[in-house]
Every structure is written in structure tokens, then in C-alpha cells.
C-alpha positions in Angstrom: 7.1 18.2 21.3 11.5 18.8 22.6 10.9 15.7 24.6 9.8 13.8 21.4 12.2 15.4 19.0 15.1 14.7 20.9 14.2 11.2 21.3 14.0 10.6 17.6 16.7 12.6 17.1 18.6 9.6 19.2 16.7 6.7 17.7 18.1 7.7 14.6 21.9 9.1 15.7 21.5 5.2 16.9 20.7 3.7 13.9 23.0 4.9 11.3 26.1 4.0 14.2 28.6 1.8 12.1 28.3 -0.1 12.7 25.4 -0.7 14.0 25.1 -1.6 18.0 21.5 -3.0 19.1 19.6 -0.6 21.4 16.6 -1.1 23.7 14.0 2.0 24.0 12.3 2.4 27.4 7.9 2.9 27.1 6.4 4.6 29.9 5.0 1.8 30.8 8.2 -0.6 31.5 8.1 -2.3 28.9 11.2 -2.6 26.7 11.9 -3.0 23.4 14.9 -4.5 21.7 15.9 -3.2 18.2 18.1 -6.0 17.4 19.0 -4.8 13.4 17.8 -1.3 11.2 15.0 -2.6 9.8 13.3 -3.6 13.0 12.3 0.0 13.4 10.2 2.2 11.0 9.7 5.7 11.1 9.4 9.2 9.3 12.5 10.5 10.0 11.5 13.9 8.3 13.6 15.8 6.2 14.0 19.2 4.2 13.0 21.1 7.1 9.9 19.2 8.0 10.2 17.0 11.6 9.0 13.4 11.0 6.5 11.5 12.6 5.4 10.8 16.5 4.8 8.0 15.9 7.3 4.3 15.1 6.3 1.1 14.4 8.5 -1.8 15.6 8.6 -5.0 14.2 11.1 -8.3 15.4 10.7 -11.9 15.8 7.6 -12.2 17.5 6.7 -8.9 18.4 4.5 -6.3 16.5 4.8 -2.8 18.2 3.3 0.6 17.4 3.9 3.6 19.9 4.7 7.0 19.4 8.0 8.7 21.4 6.6 10.7 23.2 5.7 6.9 25.1 9.4 6.7 25.3 10.8 7.2 28.5 15.2 6.4 27.5 16.8 5.0 24.8 19.6 3.4 25.9 22.6 0.7 24.1 22.0 -2.7 24.4 24.8 -4.5 26.6 26.2 -7.5 24.8 25.5 -9.6 27.9 22.0 -9.3 28.3 
């Protein structure tokens, strides 16, 4: 669970950064999902002591993805040259 919390916390930090910068989630199966806008990802971040959800949804262009933070192996900013 600590790994899931760390990944969710990093995603929350990147979503709140100003200005927003696109970032990528790399999944355990090797797939890479680019979050180009804060509204492209949805999950319960938790509040008032609650942990938040382990699941997240990504909706971007043609992509519709439901996954868990446990399936994320890396979170990184996207290089503008990609």
C-alpha cells in the first residue's frame, strides 16, 4: 500500500503544479499513458484522513483506460520534444 500511496501522491502533486506540465504513467505491462491535461485523469484523491481510491480513469483523445495505481511502475514528466 505505501507504493500505491506514493504514486497517487506524486500524481496529485503533478496535477496541482502551476503551470501544468504533461506527464506519463508507465504501467507494469509496458504501456505508457500521457496525461496532457489535468482533466484527462480522474480518481478519488482522499481527504479528511481517508486514503483515496486505488483506481483511476484516463480519458484522452481516443484513449479510455481504467487501471489501478498499483499497476503504475513509474511517473515522469514528458519531455516537450516527444
